[in-house]
FIBA-501189 format. One line per field, with one value per residue: residue number from 0; residue in three letters; x, y, z of N, C-alpha, C in turn. Coordinates in steps of 0.1 Angstrom, whole numbers. Example, Ala and Ser with C-alpha at 12.3 -4.5 7.8 and 13.67 -1.06 7.14 Angstrom:
# FIBA-501189
i [0;1]
aa [ALA;SER]
n.px [132;128]
n.py [-57;-22]
n.pz [78;71]
ca.px [123;137]
ca.py [-45;-11]
ca.pz [78;71]
c.px [132;129]
c.py [-33;0]
c.pz [78;79]
This chain:
# FIBA-501189
i [0;1;2;3;4;5;6;7;8;9;10;11;12;13;14;15;16;17;18;19;20;21;22;23;24;25;26;27;28;29;30;31;32;33;34;35;36;37;38;39;40;41;42;43;44;45;46;47;48;49;50;51;52;53;54;55;56;57;58;59;60;61;62;63;64;65;66;67;68;69;70;71;72;73;74;75;76;77;78;79;80;81;82;83;84;85;86;87;88;89;90;91;92;93;94;95;96;97;98]
aa [MET;ILE;THR;LEU;GLU;ARG;ASP;ALA;THR;ARG;ALA;LEU;GLY;ILE;ARG;PRO;ALA;ILE;SER;ALA;ALA;ILE;PHE;ASP;ARG;ARG;SER;ARG;LEU;LEU;LEU;GLN;GLN;ARG;SER;ASP;GLY;GLY;GLN;TRP;GLY;LEU;PRO;GLY;GLY;SER;VAL;GLU;ILE;GLY;GLU;SER;VAL;GLN;GLU;ALA;ILE;VAL;ARG;GLU;VAL;ARG;GLU;GLU;THR;GLY;LEU;THR;PHE;PRO;LEU;ARG;GLN;LEU;PRO;PRO;THR;LEU;LEU;GLU;HIS;HIS;ARG;VAL;ARG;ILE;ARG;ASP;ALA;SER;SER;ARG;LYS;ALA;ALA;PRO;PHE;ILE;ARG]
n.px [-384;-410;-435;-473;-489;-520;-535;-553;-552;-528;-511;-490;-497;-504;-475;-460;-438;-402;-383;-349;-337;-307;-284;-255;-230;-224;-247;-249;-265;-274;-276;-286;-278;-304;-305;-325;-328;-311;-319;-317;-322;-336;-319;-338;-368;-390;-409;-407;-424;-435;-415;-403;-408;-385;-365;-367;-355;-329;-318;-324;-308;-283;-280;-278;-261;-246;-240;-229;-244;-244;-274;-281;-270;-285;-292;-303;-321;-333;-357;-391;-411;-391;-381;-401;-399;-370;-375;-393;-378;-357;-372;-368;-386;-395;-416;-428;-436;-467;-476]
n.py [-269;-284;-297;-307;-332;-325;-339;-367;-390;-392;-391;-412;-425;-427;-422;-427;-402;-398;-380;-375;-361;-356;-351;-341;-343;-319;-306;-297;-301;-324;-316;-317;-304;-301;-313;-307;-279;-266;-258;-264;-292;-317;-351;-377;-389;-409;-438;-469;-495;-521;-516;-509;-478;-474;-490;-473;-448;-456;-465;-441;-422;-435;-435;-405;-377;-351;-317;-304;-283;-258;-249;-224;-212;-222;-224;-199;-206;-230;-255;-247;-263;-281;-268;-269;-297;-299;-285;-299;-323;-312;-309;-331;-352;-385;-398;-401;-375;-368;-352]
n.pz [-156;-139;-148;-150;-161;-181;-194;-192;-207;-217;-195;-178;-155;-117;-99;-67;-52;-41;-18;-4;25;35;59;74;101;107;102;76;42;17;-18;-53;-84;-109;-142;-160;-158;-142;-117;-80;-58;-39;-36;-54;-69;-87;-75;-82;-99;-77;-58;-28;-9;10;-7;-29;-19;-14;-40;-57;-42;-46;-71;-80;-78;-58;-42;-10;13;40;60;59;36;11;-20;-41;-62;-52;-55;-49;-33;-24;-2;15;22;33;56;70;69;86;110;127;134;137;121;88;65;49;20]
ca.px [-396;-419;-451;-482;-496;-534;-543;-554;-551;-512;-504;-486;-500;-500;-466;-453;-423;-395;-369;-340;-330;-294;-277;-239;-231;-222;-260;-248;-275;-269;-283;-281;-282;-308;-299;-337;-330;-302;-324;-311;-333;-332;-320;-351;-376;-404;-410;-408;-435;-428;-402;-408;-402;-371;-356;-366;-346;-317;-316;-321;-295;-271;-281;-277;-250;-250;-233;-235;-244;-248;-287;-282;-267;-292;-290;-314;-329;-339;-372;-396;-415;-379;-378;-410;-396;-359;-381;-398;-366;-351;-376;-362;-396;-394;-430;-429;-445;-474;-483]
ca.py [-267;-294;-294;-318;-338;-322;-348;-380;-400;-390;-395;-428;-431;-419;-431;-419;-398;-396;-371;-378;-350;-362;-342;-346;-341;-307;-300;-300;-309;-332;-312;-320;-298;-307;-314;-302;-266;-261;-255;-273;-298;-331;-362;-384;-393;-420;-452;-481;-505;-533;-512;-502;-467;-476;-495;-462;-435;-459;-463;-427;-415;-440;-429;-393;-369;-338;-311;-302;-266;-254;-247;-209;-211;-230;-218;-191;-214;-244;-259;-243;-276;-291;-260;-274;-310;-297;-276;-311;-331;-304;-308;-343;-362;-400;-402;-395;-365;-366;-337]
ca.pz [-151;-138;-151;-148;-178;-178;-204;-185;-217;-217;-183;-174;-142;-107;-90;-57;-55;-28;-18;9;30;40;69;78;114;107;96;61;36;4;-29;-65;-92;-118;-155;-168;-159;-134;-103;-71;-52;-29;-45;-54;-79;-86;-67;-93;-96;-69;-52;-14;-5;15;-16;-39;-16;-15;-53;-61;-35;-51;-87;-83;-70;-54;-35;2;17;52;55;60;23;1;-32;-45;-71;-49;-58;-37;-28;-18;8;27;24;40;69;75;76;99;123;133;135;131;112;72;63;37;16]
c.px [-404;-433;-459;-486;-510;-543;-541;-549;-534;-504;-501;-492;-498;-488;-461;-438;-418;-385;-363;-336;-321;-286;-265;-240;-226;-237;-260;-259;-271;-280;-280;-286;-290;-304;-309;-336;-321;-306;-319;-325;-327;-327;-336;-357;-387;-400;-411;-420;-426;-417;-409;-402;-388;-361;-354;-355;-333;-312;-313;-313;-283;-268;-275;-267;-254;-238;-237;-234;-249;-264;-288;-276;-272;-292;-303;-325;-333;-352;-380;-404;-402;-378;-387;-403;-381;-366;-385;-386;-361;-358;-374;-373;-393;-403;-424;-441;-453;-481;-492]
c.py [-278;-291;-310;-318;-335;-335;-360;-390;-403;-392;-408;-436;-422;-429;-420;-416;-396;-387;-374;-367;-354;-350;-348;-340;-327;-298;-295;-307;-311;-325;-315;-308;-305;-304;-308;-288;-259;-256;-266;-280;-309;-341;-369;-385;-403;-433;-459;-489;-518;-530;-508;-487;-465;-480;-483;-452;-443;-458;-451;-419;-420;-435;-415;-386;-354;-329;-308;-287;-268;-250;-232;-208;-219;-220;-210;-198;-230;-243;-253;-253;-285;-281;-266;-289;-307;-292;-292;-318;-325;-305;-322;-354;-376;-401;-396;-386;-367;-356;-342]
c.pz [-150;-141;-153;-159;-172;-182;-199;-193;-219;-207;-182;-163;-130;-99;-79;-59;-41;-28;-5;12;42;48;72;91;116;102;82;51;21;-6;-40;-72;-105;-131;-163;-164;-149;-119;-94;-65;-43;-41;-41;-66;-75;-80;-76;-89;-90;-58;-41;-15;-1;5;-27;-35;-14;-27;-56;-54;-41;-64;-88;-73;-68;-47;-19;5;30;49;57;45;11;-9;-36;-54;-66;-50;-44;-25;-20;-4;18;30;36;54;72;81;87;114;132;137;131;123;99;74;49;34;3]
């Protein structure tokens, strides 16, 4: 489970995070199973200092592995905030979503 650090003195700082919603030609979505709890989610992570968002996405997707599932067969343990990201990506809008 992901938890927020409430103690500002222990927080390492604020870093943007990215997620990649990758669909194949048959509308299957690339997912990964997390090692820190077994939940499913999108490949992604934090943007490193000095790294562009595009570089971070390429790096994170390259670093992580995952399985493909048709959208109608998303795992029941898929992270809820990743469901929102998948819905955003499914809209096929060219602009990024900032939430």
